[in-house]
C-alpha positions in Angstrom: 139.8 74.8 130.6 138.8 75.8 135.0 140.3 79.2 134.3 138.5 79.5 130.9 135.2 78.6 132.7 135.6 81.1 135.1 136.1 83.3 132.9 132.6 82.5 130.6 130.9 82.4 134.4 131.2 86.0 134.6 130.7 87.3 131.4 127.8 85.4 131.0 126.8 86.4 135.4 126.0 90.2 133.4 123.5 88.5 131.1 121.9 86.2 133.4 122.3 85.5 136.5 123.6 82.0 137.6 122.9 80.4 141.5 123.0 78.0 143.9 120.6 76.9 146.1 120.8 75.4 149.0 118.2 74.9 152.3 118.9 75.6 156.2 116.9 75.2 158.9 117.1 78.3 160.3 116.8 80.6 157.3 115.3 78.3 154.5 116.0 78.4 151.1 119.5 80.5 150.6 121.0 81.6 146.9 124.5 82.0 146.4 123.9 83.8 143.1 126.8 85.5 140.4 125.3 88.3 139.1 127.0 91.1 137.4 130.4 89.3 138.3 129.7 89.4 141.7 128.7 86.6 144.1 126.0 87.5 146.5 124.2 85.7 149.3 120.2 86.0 149.8 117.8 84.5 152.0 113.9 84.6 150.6 113.3 87.9 150.8 116.6 89.6 152.4 120.3 89.7 151.2 123.2 88.1 153.9 125.8 89.1 152.0 127.9 90.7 149.4 124.6 93.0 148.3 123.2 95.8 149.8 123.6 94.8 152.9 127.5 95.2 153.1 127.1 98.4 151.8 124.7 99.5 154.6 127.3 97.9 157.3 130.0 99.7 154.7 128.1 103.1 155.6 128.1 102.3 159.0 131.7 101.3 159.4 132.9 104.3 157.3 130.6 106.6 160.0 132.5 104.7 162.9 136.2 104.9 161.8 137.1 102.2 164.0 140.6 101.9 165.7 142.1 98.9 162.8 143.6 97.0 165.8 141.0 96.7 168.5 139.7 92.9 168.9 136.2 92.7 166.9 132.8 90.7 167.6 130.3 89.9 165.0 127.1 88.5 165.9 125.5 87.3 162.8 128.5 86.5 159.8 126.4 85.7 156.7 128.5 84.9 154.2 131.4 87.1 155.7 131.3 90.5 153.8 131.2 92.9 156.8 134.9 90.8 157.5 135.7 91.7 154.1 135.0 95.3 154.9 137.3 95.5 157.7 140.0 93.6 156.3 140.1 94.9 152.7 138.8 98.7 153.2 139.2 98.9 156.4 142.5 97.7 157.0 141.8 96.4 160.3 144.2 93.6 161.5 143.3 93.3 164.8 141.3 90.2 166.1 138.0 89.1 164.7 136.1 86.9 166.3 132.6 85.6 164.6 129.4 84.2 165.7 127.4 82.6 163.2 124.3 80.3 163.9 123.6 78.2 160.3 126.7 75.5 159.5 125.2 75.7 156.4 126.1 79.4 155.9 129.4 78.9 157.6 129.9 76.2 154.8 129.1 78.5 152.2 131.3 81.7 154.2 134.1 79.1 153.4 132.9 77.5 149.7 131.6 80.5 148.0 133.6 83.1 149.3 136.9 82.0 150.8 136.3 83.4 154.7 137.5 80.7 156.8 139.5 80.7 160.1 142.9 81.8 160.0 145.4 83.8 162.8 143.2 86.5 163.2 139.8 85.3 162.4 137.5 82.5 164.9 134.5 81.6 163.6 132.4 80.2 165.8 129.0 78.1 164.9 126.6 78.9 167.5 124.2 81.1 168.8 125.3 84.0 169.6 122.4 84.5 172.8 123.4 81.7 174.2 127.5 82.2 173.3 127.9 85.8 174.6 127.2 85.1 178.6 130.4 82.9 177.9 132.5 85.7 176.1 135.6 86.8 178.2 134.7 90.5 179.9 136.5 93.8 178.4 137.4 91.9 175.0 136.1 93.6 172.3 136.4 97.3 171.2 134.3 97.3 168.7 130.9 95.0 168.0 128.6 94.6 165.0 125.5 92.9 165.1 123.1 91.4 162.8 121.4 88.7 163.5 118.4 89.0 161.2 116.8 85.5 159.9 115.6 87.1 156.3 113.7 89.8 157.7 113.0 88.8 161.3 115.2 89.9 164.3 115.5 87.7 167.4 113.1 88.3 170.3 116.1 88.3 172.6 117.3 91.5 171.1 114.9 93.0 172.9 115.6 91.6 176.2 117.7 93.8 178.7 120.0 91.0 179.6 121.4 90.5 176.2 122.4 94.0 176.6 123.7 93.8 179.8 126.1 91.0 178.4 127.3 92.9 175.7 127.7 96.3 177.7 130.1 93.7 179.9 132.0 92.5 176.9 132.7 95.6 175.6 136.0 97.5 176.1 135.3 100.8 177.9 134.9 103.5 175.2 134.1 101.2 172.7 131.6 100.5 170.1 128.8 98.9 168.4 127.3 99.1 165.0 123.4 97.6 165.0 121.7 96.5 162.1 117.8 96.8 162.2 114.9 98.3 160.0 113.4 101.5 159.7 109.6 99.7 159.2 110.4 98.0 162.4 111.5 100.0 165.0 113.4 97.8 167.8 111.8 97.5 171.3 113.8 96.9 174.3 112.5 96.1 177.6 109.6 97.8 175.6 111.4 101.1 175.4 112.8 102.3 171.6 116.0 101.3 171.3 117.4 104.6 170.9 116.1 105.7 174.7 117.0 102.7 176.6 120.6 102.4 175.4 121.3 106.4 176.3 119.7 105.3 179.3 122.3 102.5 179.5 124.6 105.1 179.0 125.4 104.6 175.6 126.3 107.6 173.1 123.5 106.7 170.1 123.7 107.5 166.8 120.5 106.8 164.9 120.8 106.6 160.9 118.4 105.7 158.0 120.3 104.3 155.4 117.3 103.1 152.5 115.3 100.5 154.5 117.8 99.9 157.5 118.7 101.7 160.3 121.9 101.8 161.5 122.6 102.4 164.9 126.1 103.4 166.6 126.6 103.2 169.8 129.8 104.4 172.1 130.1 102.9 175.4 
């Protein structure tokens, strides 16, 4: 019976999206929607996981072609679609540490998308900006930053101190994938992000992907 109901929901979702709504103290209303046979996680105005966002980060990872064994740090796990992309498409086998501020989203990642801690995945429910100074130095070969709260980037991304800590935890020659918006250019210490990060010794590649702006940094 359960298999029959699952199959029925799958085919109904092509005609009428099925959804579950959850209220988050951080992100407001969240919706898990089954649309065209695939679950996505949306905030009020933005896709959080498994929709357009996954396509955008997938493109960035395709351009970067990261080493599949390096330790990865994900700041802003959401429903875990970037973890799915790393493991299933990029064949990543190295350890992943994923930070997510919102316990409601951590629960959804587990119950709706089967993203749970395992031997190679450490999930931390914490504020990324408070946690980063506690992380070990030179621990990560790839850092993925997707710290949106709906359509808003936290102000700490504009502070030099965050990027100093990021540089500290990045391995020599490591890489960073940063997701921002085209219409709201990120300023760091009052400068456009690409200019500031170049001054800090990063090699910067600036990509526009639909409404998003990806910065690929190499240390």
